[in-house]
Every structure is written in C-alpha cells, then in structure tokens.
N, C-alpha and C positions, 0 to 999 in steps of 0.2 A: 607703385606696387611692388612688394618683395618677391624674388624668384626663389624663395624657400621652398624645398622640395618636400611634399608629403609622402612619407614612405608607406605605400599601400600594404606591401606584403611583409615588412620587417619594422613594424613601429617601434621596436626596441632601440632603434639607431637613433631616433629622435631625441631631442634634448628633455630634459625633466619639465622645462618651463612650457615646451610646445605640447608635450603630452598632457600637461594639467589644463592648458588652455584649450585643448580640443575634446576633454573628457566630457561626456554627457551621459545621462540616464542612470547611471550605476553608483552614485556619489554614496548613498546610504550603504550599499554593499561593500564598497571599497572601505569605508570608514570602520564597518563592523569587523571586517577581516584584519585590518591594521591594528585596531584596538586589540583584538584577541591574540595576535602575534606579540604585542606589547606585553600583555599579561603572560604568555608563555615564557618571555624573558626574565620575568621577574617572579614568578611562581612556578610550582612543579606542574602546573596544568600544561597541557599540550594540545593543540587543535590541528586538524587537518581538512583543508577545504578542496573541493573539486569543482571548477567552474566548467560547465557543459554548455556548449553552443556551437553551431556549424561554423565552418571556415568563413572568415571575414566578419564576424560578428563581435570583434573587439576583445578576444581573450588575452592576447599578447599585450594589448594596450593597458589592460586592467592589472595583469601581473606586472608589468613595468613600473606602474604607479605603485603598487605593493612595495616593490623593490626599493624606489627612490623615497617613499614617505618613511619606511622602516629604517633605512640607511640614514636618514636625516634625523633620527630620534637620538639626540645627544645622551639623554639620561640613561639608555640602555646599551650605548656603543660598546661598553666592555663587557657586556653580558650576553651579547646575541652575535652570532656568525651568520652570514648569509651565504649559500651556495645556490646560484642560478645556472642551471644545466642549459646547455644549448637547445635552441628550439627543436632541432632534428638531431638527436643523438642516434645515428645510424648504426654505430658499432657495438651496441649494448647487446649481448647475447647471454649474459650470465650475472649473477650476483657480484662476482669480482669485477666484472666490466663497469657495474653501477658504482661500487665503492671507489674504483680508479677515477671515474668521472666526478664523483663529488669531491675527490681529495683534488683533482686536477682544478676544478672551479674555484675552491678554496684558496689554492696556491696563486691562481690568476686575481682572485679578488684582493688578497691581503700581501701578496708579494713576498712570502716566507720562503727563503732560500733553503732553509734546513728541511722544510717540507719537500721542496723540490728533489733534494737528494734522497730522501727516504722514499718518495714515490718511484724515483729510477731504481732503487734496490729491489722493488717488487718484480721488475722483469728478470731478475737473476733467479727467481724462485719458481718452483713447480706450482701449478694453479692452486692446488689444494691450500699450500703453504702460503702462497701469496694471498689468498682470500682471507685466511685467519689474520695475517699480518696486516692486511689493509684495514680489517674491520677494528683491530686494535689500534691502528694508527689514527683512525678517524675519532674512535673514542678519546685518546690521549690529547688529540689536537684540540678537540671541543673543550675538553677537561670539564670545569664547573659551570660552563657556559651553556647556552642553548643554541641550537642550530635551526635556521629558517632554510628549508630546502624548496626552491622553486622548480617545478618540473612541468613543461609543456608537452602536449601530446602523450599524456600517460597512457593511452591505449597501445600505442606503438611501443612505448617502453616495456609495458608489461607483457606484450607479445614477445618481445626480445628476451625477456627474463624467463618465459616459460613458467609453468607451474611450480617447478622446483624453486627457481629463482624467487619467485614471489614468496614462497613459504619461507625461504631464508631471510628475505627483507623483512617480512611481518615479525619473525621470531627476532631478529636483530633489534628492531624498533621497540618490541616489548621487553627485551632484556636491557635495553639502553635507553631509557625514555627522556632523551634529551632534544627530540626533534619534532618541529612542526613542518607540515607540509602544505604548500599551496600549489595545486596542479591544474591542468586544463585538458580537456578532452572534446573532440567535435560531437560525441555522443556518448550515451552510456554503454558500457561494453561488459563482457561476461566477468572480467577480473574483478569487477565490483558489485555486478548486480545478481549474480547467481550465489544463492546461499552457501553452497559448499566452496566457494573461492575464499583464500585466505583473507581478503581484504573486504569482505562483505560486511557492511555496515560501519566501515572504519572511516569514511569521509562523510563530512557534512557536504551535501550536494547543492549547488546553487545552478539552476538552469538560467542562462542568460537569454533574455527577451529580445526579440528584433526591435528595430526603431519604428515607431509610429510616425505618421507624417509630421506631427508637431515637434517630436524629438529630432526627427530629420532636419527639419528647419533650424532647429537651435544649433545642431552640429555643423549645418552649412554656414551659418552665420559666424561661428567659431572659425571655421576655416577661412572665411574672408577676412576675419580680423587678424589671423596669424599671419595670412599672406599680405595683409595691407590692402585688400582688394576692395576699394570703397565703391566701385561700381556694383560689385556682387552684393555688398552689405545693403546698399540702397535697393537694389533690385527685389531682394527678399522681403522687403516691407510692402511691395506692391501687389495688387491681384494678379498681374503677369508673374511675378515671382511666385506666388502661391500655386498658380497652375502649373508652372514648370517643375516646382518641387513635387507636385502631384504626379506629373508625368514621369520623373525619375522614380518616384516611390512605386509607381506601377511596375517599373522594370526592376527594382532593387530588392523588392521583397523584404525590406527591412534590414538588409544586409549593409553594416557600417562601412566595409570596404568599397563597396559598389557606389556609395554617395561620394566618397573620396574621389573616385575616378571619374564620375560624372559630374562633378561639380564645375569642371572647366566649362561645360556647355551651357551653363545657365545664362551667361551674358551674351551668348552669339545672338546677334540680332537678325541677321540675313539667313535665308535657307541655304544659300551656298556656304556659309560658313559652318552650318550645322551638319548637313547631310554627309558629305565626304569625310570630314574629321570623325563624326561619330561612327560611321561604318569602319573607319580605320582603326578606332579604339575597339570596336567589336571583334575585328580580325585580331588584334593584339591579344585580347582576352580569350579568344578560342582555345589556345593550348591549355590554358588554366582548367577550362571547362571540360576539354577533351580527357585531361589528366584525371579528373574527378570521375569521368566515365569508366576509364581504364581501371579505376579503383574497384569497380563493382563486378560481381560474378555476372555471367552472361544472361542469365535469367532476369535479374535486375535491371541490366542495361536495355534489355528488351522491353521492359515496362516503362523506364525513363524515356526511351525514344518513342514509343507509342504516345506517352503524355506530351512530348514535344510536339507531335502532330496535332495535338487538341488545344484548342485556345479557351477551354472551359473545362471545369471539373467533371470527372467520369466515374461512374459507379464501378463497384468491383465486378460485378457480373459482365459489364462490357469489357473491361480490362481483360478478364479472364479468357473471354471469347476471342477478342482480337489477337491476343497474344498465344492462343491455342494452348493454354494451361487450365488447370482446374481451379475452381472457385477457392478450394482450401489453400492451394498453392499460391494463388494470386493475393490472397489475404495475409499469408505469412510473410510473402516476400514484400508486400507494401507495408506491414508493420516494421520489418527491418529498414527499409528506406525511410520511413517517418522517423525512426529512431536515430537514423544517420542524417537526418535534415535534408533530404533530397525531395521530399514530398510532403505536402500538408494534407489533411483530411477535413472535410466539412460534414458534420452529421445532419441528415435530413430524415426526421423520424428515426427509425431504427436502421436506416442505410447509411453508409459512408459514401461520399464522393472524394476523388483524389485529383489533385493537380500539382505541378512543379512548385515547390517552395520559391525558388527564383526564376521569375519569367525570364530574365536576362540569360539564363542558361540555354533556354529554348532559342532566343534570338542569335546568340553566338553560334550555336549547332546549325541554326538554319542559314547563317552566313556560307557555310561550306556546301549546304544541300541546294539551295536555290539557284546558284551559278549564273548570276547576273539578273534573275527575275526579281520582282519586288519582294522585299522580306516582310511577312504578314506582321510580325510583331512590331516591327519599325513603323509600319502604317498605324498600328494602334497608339504607338508612343506619339506620333505627330497628332493624333486625334486628341491626345491629352495635351500636348504642348501648345496647340493653337486652338483658339475658338473657332466655331463654324464659319463665322463672318471673317475671321483672319485668314482661314483657308481660301474662302471664296475670293477675297481681294488679292491674295498671293498668286492664285491660278490666273487671274485676269492680267496681273502686272508682270509675271515672271517671263524672262526672254525664252523665246520658242527653242532656243539652242539648249537649254537646260532640260532636256527630255526626261531624264531620270527623276529630276526633282518634281518636274510637273505631274509626272506618272504617280509618284508617291502621294502628292497633294490630292490628286484626283480620287485615288483609291481610298485615302482617309476621308475625303467627303462622302463617297459611297457608303463607307462604314457608318458615318454619322447618320445618314438618311435611312439606312437599313435597320439599324439598331434603334431608331427613335421609336419604330412601331412596337418592338418588344420591351421598350424601357419600363413601361408600367408594369408588365408581367414580371420582369426582372426584379423590379423595385419591391414588388409584394413578396416575392419569393426571398429576397435578401433580408427584407425586414422580418418575415416570418422566422427565418433561420436565426437571426440576431435575437429576436424576443425569446425563441426556445432556448438558446444558449444561456440568456440572462434570466431565465426562469419567469418571464413576464408573459405568462399564458394568455391573459385576457387580451393583450395587444396582439399576440401571435395569432389568436383566433380571428380577430378582426382582419389580420393582413391575409390569411388564408381563405377566408370567406370573400375577400374582394377579389383575390385571384381566381376563384371559382366562378365569380359573377362574370368576370372579364373573358375567361375561356368559354362560358357558355356551354353549348353542346359538345365543345372539343375537351371538355374536362377529362382528365386522366386518373386512373385508379390510385397513381401514386400521390396525386393531390389529395385524394380522399383518405388515403392512409395517413397522411400529415395531420389532417383535420382530425382524424380519429385519435392520433397520438396526443394533440393538443387538448382535445376533450378530456382524455383519459388524465392528463396532467392536471386538469382542472377538477378532477374527481366527478366529472359528468359520464359515468361509465355506460349509462344506457344509450346516451346520444353517440358516444364513442362507438358503441357496438354497432349501431345503425350505420355510422360512417364506414366502418370497417367492411359490413356486410355489402354496401354498395360498391366499395372498392374492388371486392371480390367479384362481385357481379360483372364490373367492367373488365377486370384482368384477374382471372382466378389462378393466374400462374405467378402473380406478384407475391413473393413470400412474406414480405413485411406486413402486408394486410392481414395474413393469417396469424403472424406472431403478435401483432396488435390486438387482434381478436382474442387470442388466447389470454392476453393480459387482462383485458376488459371482462372477460368471462370469469377470470379468477377473481377480480375484484368484486364482482357480483355473486361469488361463491357457487358458481355453475361449474363445478370442478371437473366433471365428467366431459363437458363440452370443451372446457379449457385445454384439457389433456388431448382431445381429439384435435383441435386447432393447432396446438403446439407440434404434434406429430405431423401435421399437414406442412407446416413451415419448415419442419426438419427435412421432410421428402423433397421439398422444392429447393433445396440448396442452403439451408441455413444450419445445417448440421455442424458447422464450424463456429457458430455463434453462441458464446456461452449462455447468453441471457434467455435463449428459447430453451436451453437444456434447464436453466434454473426455473422457468415457469412450469416445465414439465415435472420437475422434482417437487415444486410446490403443490401442483395439482394431486400428484400420486401421495405426498405426505398427507393431505387433507382426507384423502379416501383410505388412509391407514394402510396403504400398500408400502410398508417401510422399505423393504429391500430394494424395491424397484425405484423408489425415491432416492435411496442412497446410490444406486448406480448411475442415476441421473446427475445427482451432485457430484459424483467422481468424474463424470464427463465435463462438467462445469469446471472443475478444478484442473482437469487435463488441458482445457483449452485456455483457462486464465487462472493460473495458481495464485494470483493476488486477489481473487474476488472473495471478500471477507464474508458475504452473506452465504455462500455455499459452505463454507467451513462452519459457520454458525448453525446452519440448518442440519448438516451433517452431524454436529455435536448433540444437538437436541434429539435427533432421532436414535442415535446411539445410546443416548441416556435413557430415553424410553424403552429401548430394547435390553437395558441392563448391560451393555457392553461397555463398562465405565472406563476401562483403559484405553479403549479406541476414542471414546468421547473425550477424555482428557487430551489425547495427542491432537484432537481436532481443535479443541479450545486453546491449546498452546499455540497452534498455528495462526488463529484468530488474534491472540494477544501479539504474536510477532508482527502481524499486518496492521494492527490497530493502536500500537504504541500503549499497550497497557491500560485499555479503556477499563474504568472502574466497574462497570456492570458486567464485563467479561471476567474481571479478576474475581468477583463474587461467584461467578458460576464455576470458576476453577477451584475456589475453597471447597464448594459442594462436592465437585468430582474428586478433589484430593481427600475428602472425608470418606466418600464411597469406595475408593481404591486403597484405603488403609495407609495414605501418605500423611498421617496425622501430624508429625512434627512439621512437614512443610506447610500443611494447612494453617497451623497455629501462627507460624512465622508470617505467612501471607496476611492472615487476618489481623495481626497486630500492625502490619505496615498499612493496611487499608484503614484501620481505625485511626491511625495517626493523621491520615489525610481526610478521613470523613468521619469524625467522632460522634456524629449523631445518627449514625446509620443502625436502627435497632437489630436488623437482621445480622449485622457482624458480631454485635454483642451476644446475641442469642447462640450463634454457632461457637463463639469463644466459650460461652458457658457449656455447651455439650462437650467440647474438647477438653476443658479442665475437668469436667466430670469424669470423662473417660481416663485422664491422667491422674485421677485421684487427688486432685486440688481442689477439695470441695468448698473451702471458704472463699477462694477466688471465685469459682463457679458461682456461688451465691451471689456475689457482688456483680458479676457479669450479667445474671438473669434478672436481678433488681434494675440493673441499668437499661437493659432490653425492655423492660415493662415500662419503666419510667419514659423511655423515648416513644412508647406507643405500640409495642409488639403485643399481639394478641394471640400468638401461636400457643396451642394448647399443650403441646408437649414440654414447652419451656416450664409451664407450672409443675407438671410432674417432676421434671428433672430438678427444678428448684427445691422441691419438697425432698426427693430422695437425697439431694446434697446435704440438705439439713439433718436428715436422719443419719447419714454417714458421718456427719459432724457431731452428732450426740446432742444437736441443740433441739431437745425433745418438744418443748413447749411451742417454739416456732415451726417445727415439723408437723406438729399435730395441726395447727391452725391452717398453714399453707395446703397440706395434703387434704384436710377436711374441705376447705374451700374449693380446692381443685376438683374433688370427686363431686361436689355438689353442683359444680358448673358443668363438668365435662363427661361424668361416668356413663351417662346414657346418650351421649352425642353420637350420632351415626358414625362420624368420622374420627372419634377418639381412640377406637379399639380398646386396648387394655391399657393405654398410656405408657406401654412398654415397661410395666412393672417387673418383667423379668429380667431387665437390666439390673434393678435394684436387689432382686433375690440373688443374682450372680455376685454382684458387688459384696453382699453380706457373707455369702458362702466363702468367697476368695479373700475376705478381710482376715487379718491376723486374729487368730482364735481368742475370742472374749464372750464366754458364755452370758455374762450379764448384758453385754452389748446386743447380742443376738436376741436375748429375752425381750428387751424393752423394744427393740425395732420390731420384732415380729409381732408383739402385742398391738403397737400402735397400728401397723399394717392391716393386721386382722380385724382390730375393732373397726377401722374406718372403713375398709372395703365391706365389711359386714353391714355397718350403718348405711351405707349408700347401695346396698344390694348388688355389690359387684364382685361377690366372692368367687364366681365362676372365672373372672380374669385371674385372680390370685391364685386358684387351685391349678389352673393351667401352667402358671409360672412355676409353682412348686414342683409339679410333675417334670417340666423342663429342666429344673435344677439337677435331675438325675445325670443328665449328661455331664454337667460340670463336676459331679461327685467322683467321676471316673478319672479325674486328674491325679496324677501320682503326687501332687503336692498335698493332697488331703489324705490324712491318715485314717485308718479304721476309726480311732477313737473320736475324731472330730466328724466322721461321717454319723457315727452313732449319736453323737451330741446334737448335730443337726435335725436328726428325726426326732429326738427327745424334745427339743423345744419347740418344734412345730407341734407336736402332739400335745404338749403342755398348755401352749396358748391358742391353738386353734381346733383342739380335738373336740370340742363340745359343738362344733357347727356341723350340722349334717352335710353341707356342701363340700367339707373338707375331708370327708370320710375316704373317699376313693383315692385322692392324691396321698393321703397319709398311708393307706394301705399299699399303694404302689411305692412310696418312699421306703416303708418299712422292708418290703421285699427286696428292693434295690439295694439297700444298705447291707442287708444279710448276704445277698447274692454276691455283692462287692468283696465281702470278707471271706466268704467259703468258695466261691466259684462253683456252687453244687446246682445243677440243673433242676433238681428236685425242688429247690425253693421257689423257683419260677412257677413249677407246675402246681403250686399252691392256689395260683390265680386262675380264673376261668379264661378261655381262649381270648375272647376280646379284650380283657385287661393285659393279658400277656402281649398282644399285638402293639398295645400302646407301649409298653415298657422295653421291649426287645431292642428296637432301633436306637433307644437312648442308651442301653447298655452296650450296644454293639455286639450282640449275639443273634445267632440265627438258630431257631429251634430245629434239631435233627428230625429227618423223615425217613420212613422206610425206604 
C-alpha cells in the first residue's frame, strides 16, 4: 500500500494525476466550464463562473482541475494566460491590491523578469498613480490574449475590496473585456445577490451538491486505488463495507473532505482499533469546527449550539422558544445559516424543521462538552457501523478491562432497542416527506394515513395538518378542509392548520372564510411567512378589496422579494385600477425574476402600450414575433401600433396575419378598415368596414369601434379635401346603413377638441365642417353634431362668446369642455 498523503485542506498541492483519479460527481460541470474557457480564448465571448458550496465540498479540487486541464490545452497556449490567486488572499483591501495580486500570480506562473521589475516600480508611486499604472500594466501584459482568473473565497475578496473596489473592478472588466473568471464561495453573498451590487447577475452560479452514499462509495474506491489499498478496495464491495460507508455518510453529511478524513477507519477490524483513533481524529478536527463557530455572530452561534444538543430536526417555533428570541428573528437567522451551509431544512407541510448540515460538527463539539462521558453521536455512529448481532457478540467477547468500549457498545444496543419501537412511525414520516418533496401525493397520502393508523388515539394536530396539505395537493379540497378542521380541533394554536385551511377555502372559492383563516394564522405567529400573506392578498383580490390586497402583496414582497406570484398579482391589480406606470414597474420585476417569460412579456407589451411607451412596445413585439411567429395577439398589437405610427400598409398586413392565425378580436376589424381608408384603398375599405359593422355594430361589447380614432386621423392628416370627402362619404354611408350614426355623431363632436390644435388653420377647420355638412347633412342624426361643429369652428376663429350663446344651455354644456372655455357667471 502506498503512503501517499491525501491533502484534506489544500488539494491544490496534489498532483494533476491524483486530482483526476479522485474526482467524482462533477465531470459534466468541469467539462462545461473548461470548454467555455477554451471558447473565451479563441472568441470575444467571456464567461464568468461562481462555484458555491460549503467548506469541504471539493471547490478547490474542482478549480485545480480547471487549471490543469486548461493549461494542458496546447491549441490555446499562446492565446490564454492563467492567473490563479492564492486560496486565502488576506491582504486585499482595495482594487490596487487585487491588481497587484493578479500581476504577481502571472509573474509566478510565467517567470517574466521584466514584469517583476515593473511590479516593483509600483511601490514607488502614490496609491492612485499605482492603481492606474497597474491597470495599464495588466492590460499591456495580456495584450491580444485572454486571461483566465481563478479566485477562491470570492466572498472574502469582495469584503476586502468594499463597494468602491467592486465598482472599480466591474468598470475595469467592462472597459477591458479580456478576462474570464472562475471563482468559488462557501455560499451566496450580498456582493452578487443584491440587485444594487456591481456584480449582480454577472456570474453563472453553480451550486455544488453534497455526495450521496453511492457517490461517496465511488470516491472511497478511488482513494483506495490512489493509495494502493487493496484491503479497502475489497471491503467496499462487501455488505460490511456498505454498512461502514453508511456510518460515515451519517456523520459526514455529504462533505467530501470528511470522507477523506474518515476513510482510514473503514478497514479497522477490532473495536480497540476504532474507538481511540476515531476519538483522537475528532479531537484533531475540533479546532476546525470551533473556528467555524467563531465565524458566526453570537445569535447564530446560539442557534447552532442548540441544534448540537438535539439529535433530530427541530421546528422554528421551538428554536425561537429555546433560544429566547422571536419567531421572526429565528427565521431570519436560520435562513442565513442555511445559506452559509451550517444547517439544512426539511419541509413538513407548511412548516420547516432544521438540523445541522454536518452531524460531525455536533460530535466534535460534544468531544469538549462531555468531558469523559459517552458521546451521543458516536453511539449513533456505532449503531450504523455494526449490526445488532455484531454488537451483542462484541459485548460478550470484549475484555472487561475495556470499560469505555463496552459502555459505548451497550449504549448503542440500547439505542437499537429504543428506536425499534419508533421505526415504523419514523419510516412513515420519512416516506411522507419524501413523497411530498417529489410531488408523489398519492403515495404521500398512503404514508400519512398509515401513520395516523399507528398513532391511533395519540394522533397529533400536526399529523392531520400534513394530511390536509397532501389532500390539497391532490385537489381534494373538501377532504383537506375536513382534515384541517380536525387538526384545529386537536390543537387550535398550531398556525399551519389555519394557513392550510385558508388555502383549501380559497380553492373552494369561499374567500371571506379564507381571509378569516389566514388572519388567524398570522395572529398565531405566521406573520413572517410570505405564503400566508399571499393567501390573504388572493382572498382580498377576489372580494375586489384591491387596496388591501395590494398591501398584502407588499408584505409578501417585503418578506420574499423573489416571490414571482406576488409581483404578478400586484401588476394585475394595478392594471385594473388604471395605475399603469406602477403595473409596468411590477411586471418588469416579474421579468427580472422569470427570465423573460413569454406570457409576461406579452403583458408588458400591453402596459407599454397603455403608458405611451409605444416605440419600446413595438420593439418588444417584433422580438416576440421572431420567437413566436404564430401568436395572433402579437400581430394584432403590432397592427394597432403601426396604425398609430401612420404606417397603414404595414398595419393592414399585420391585421390580416392576426386574422389568418385565428384572432377574433372585434377592434382589429375596425382598425383594419380604418387603415384601408387612410391608405385610400376605397373598395377594400368599403367591404371590410361593411362586414365589420354587420358583425359588430350592435354587439354589446363593441362600443363604437373606436371610430373616434379614425376621425382624429382624418382631421390631423395632411389637408386633402378630396380625400376627406371620399372617406367621410364611406364612413357616413356605412354607419347609416347599419343604424350606427349615433356612434359616428359622437366622434364628430369629439373632433372639436382636436380642432383646437395650433397645427390646424382656420381655413382647414372651415373645410372640415363643410365636408361633414356636404356628406352627412341630410341625416337627421347628424344635425346636432353639425350644429355644434359649426359653432365650434366659428368660435375658434372669432373667440366671441356670443357665438356660443346661439346654442341652448344643454348644447353649450356639451361644447364648452371641448373648447376649453367656461361660461362666465355673475
């Protein structure tokens, strides 16, 4: 067997061959990153990756292989430089420091003596001058090549740079697009996750998953092969080996580094070869976990310490109670701990249970706490390591002098006996959780029903709440409501029963009751749960209590700014209220979160239309048509916009395309005919408008077909009396034919307002009146609008109040607002 050392904390010190030999789980990711770095060397495209995972999950191993594989690519050797910063760059506190470290890395990688001299010259300059010189130096050294920058612990580096340094770096990368970045971080951090940060949306983020038991076995086999450990390789193929891997998996929590550390114990045959060396290793690991505790704020340390004392997942309510903090504080701190990979959460219905992500952390901290007493987690470890029969045999055969080992084995056996009674219950709960997570609701219902049968008269309200949630997921809302009511009867203070009831009532369209249940859930401590506020908002919206609904959705967004549904509902309500600018802002947020979902983009088109952002609406429509050319709604709106832009021939083609694709919207037929009129295509215009009025003139939803827009278009078009005459003749004849002159007369009266435009001369105004009188004067329905139009034209020219007084009081009151005048009073 080789005595080759496995570098547990600095895998970058290992050879390329050993790194490749030990690599598991992430070959697809590694290949994709390397391929795109290759592309960045031969094309202008530049890629930036951030690998996120807790400490010990193989981030350094992965970037080490990125370095070696890229370096070995002979075809781009002259086109790509690599700067691999040290894993812990403690001294970076400014953009200048970062530039200096990159230059130093390049000098160390390529041994360029002239670069060494130039770097030394920086120390003779003032900081501002040195930063400018270093930035130029890096640009010149890279030249026409590309640069791969490898940065570990990006979160710490950004902390050192500060906001100003981050802004300088982002500006430099934008101005000098020669760099691709592969970075790592233990968790997402504000420098990339907050929208206002300079690097928001900059990196393609890959979350590194923990190892499962099968992947862990593969890794341990590779370790055995690298070390030439034939005994270990053989053991891993046996049931005993599988059991021992399971025991380590129980402690490691999927952490790659822990498997490397604990692999040494797999071939230990006797208990005395296991207990003392194992506990010694735990003692060696304790400073590592203590340092991780020291990195946390005091409130988070308190929560972690409490979870160390629990061997099972704990709900937020209990954590808050035991740590003497509010439910809201506990939720926010647990969210941060989850992001930093200290804890993991398990959803049970609408509630979340938390436990330590790495059980080994609990064991190492217990080493200090128990002071010679048996360590609980190690007892659990022995239970996984040995079968029950193995433990019984060991207890009988072990030397009485080995009291510690015997005590551990006896306690492990007791744990076996104790937990066997609860195994069925635990198995039901685990299966139910698993099925719910995988959306297999039918099997989840079977599991929870089995659990209820086992519990019998000891059934708990939370069990029934889970059953209600499962039934709701199956859309059996009446049965779900019954389950929630029973849960509330058993425990009226359990808030998730009330929130589940609110959801079921909402699905049954019993909105007032849903609102009442949601309010009850909020009063019982779920006021920090965004989904309850969302249910409240939905119930209020259905009751048309729009402002209260908006307030509820505002609360949802405050608690979870990334909850898309809240932004969508908010946008819909604001649209209904006519608050189009605010609705557009909300829909933009939806698009930011949903990566340009097509349905949402179509809503944005409408809002851009309503807010007067017509050019932007037109550009967006064309983009959407390129990707979804068979969407008739897009063609219809394109027609409307082209009509507004006076591009009548293109508008006609767009309306034809919309109809061809199946659009039946009535307004498109009117605007199609109006576009034909404005294009002087008289025969087609007559046929289309005639057919449109025949279909829709007396439709209750048709209104007037927006004939006012045509009248305005005619009036504002370049003065052409013959064009006016023909257009007015067609419109008057057809609206008369279909008994719709009342709609046309209203549009003529409304044109008085347009007549006030300074672009229209008195001569044109008189001609407008004359043409309407000539073409429509013989219709009784048009006498009033013509009388008002005549007075308006003369008043416009003379500004003499006596002209208005020719009209009776009720007719003056129609005309005065359109003329913008107010009749004087005594």
